[in-house]
N, C-alpha and C positions, 0 to 999 in steps of 0.2 A: 273248748273241746266239742260242745254241741254244734257250734257253727262249722267246725272242721268236718265233723261227720256228715252234716247236711251237705256241705260243698262236695265232699268226696262222693256221697251218694249221687249228687247231681252230676258230677263228672263221670261216674261209672255209667249212669243211664245214658249220658250223651255219647260216650264212646261205644256203647253197645248198639245204639241205633245207627251210628255212623259206619259200622263195619259190615255192610251188606255184602253177601257173596255176589260177586260179579263175574260171570263167565265171559270170556272173550273168544271171538272166532279167530283162530289162527290155523294156518296150514302146518303140517309137520315140518316143512322146511323153515318156516318163520320161527317155529318153536325151537328148532335145533340151532338156528343162527342167532336168536335174540331172546333168551329166556327172561332176562331182566326187563326188556322193553314191554313184554306182555304182562309182567307182574305189576308194573306201575310203582309209585312211591311206597317205601316201607312204612309200617306203622309208626316207627320212630320219626320218620320224615314228616308224616302227616300230623303227628302229635306235637313235635317240637320245631317244625320248619327247618330251615337251613342251619340256624344256630340257636334260636329260641322262639317260642310262641306262647302268647298269653290267651287264655280262654276265660269266658264268663258264662254263667248259667243262663239258659234261655227258657227252659221249662223242666218240670219234673213230674213224675207220677209216683204214687205210693205202690206198695207191694201188690195191691189188687188191680193195678193198672189205671187207677183213677187219677185225674189231673190234680196236682197240688199247686196252690198258688205260691210263687216265690215271695219270700219276705223281703223287706227293704234291705236287711243285712245280707241276705243271700245274693241279691242283685248287685250289691257293692263289692262282693268278693271276687277275686281273680285268682287264677292258678297259672303259673308260668313254668313251662317245661323247657329245659335246655338240652341240646343234643348230647352234652357230656354226662347226662344222667342226673343233674341237679334239678330240684323242683322248689318253688316257693308258692305258698298259698296264703291268702288272707285279704285284708282290707287295709285302710289307712291306719286303723287303731291297733291291729294285731296281725302279725305274719308268722308263719311256720316255714322252716326250710328242711330239706332232706334230699332223698334220692328216689328216682323212679326207674322202672324197667317195663318194657312191653315184650311179652313172649306169647306168640300165637294170639289168642283172643283175651289174654289176661294182662291187665295194667296193675302194677304193684307200686304202692307208695309207702316209703318208710321215712317218717319224719324224725329229725334229730331229737333225741331225748325221750322218744316214745318207745315203749316196749312192744307195741302192736304194729304189725304190718297190715296195711289196708290193701285188699285185693278186689279188683273190679273186673267184670266181664265186659269186653268191648263189644257192644251190640252193633253199632254202626260207626264207621270212621271214614271221613274223607277230609280234604283240606279245609272245608267250610263248616263241618259239623262233626261233633263227637257225642255219642250216646253211650253211657255207661250204666251197668246194672250192679247194684250192691248185693251183698250176700242175702239181705232180707227181701230182695226182689224189687226194691224201689229203683227207679231209673231217673237219670238226669241227662238232659240234652244241653250241650254247650256250643257256643259259637266263638270263633277267634275275634279278638279286638282288632 
């Protein structure tokens, strides 16, 4: 349970750093003709790829913004997101499965058998990095495998 919370906090911090606001220069004609092209990939596509995507922790900060060293166990944990909404998190010894959704800047994880829903703010998100912020203010940056 503690390892899951740590990984979730790391994931939240990663997603938060990865979702920087990027303004694109487009003409009104381009915007009218191709709204999807200017938006780029959806959060779901960046988080889960075409069908699935596995992420691992890269770095984390505590609620004061100070760098926290990742433990060996945290470095071994992975979280896999599938485009169908399934999620799996853990390491070789223990895994948890459930469902995930991304709405705006919020990533929600609901693990099977858990009565608590984990919500993270996506701070930054692109195809190569996700930074998430947990409710306590800690952040985790993740990279895809």
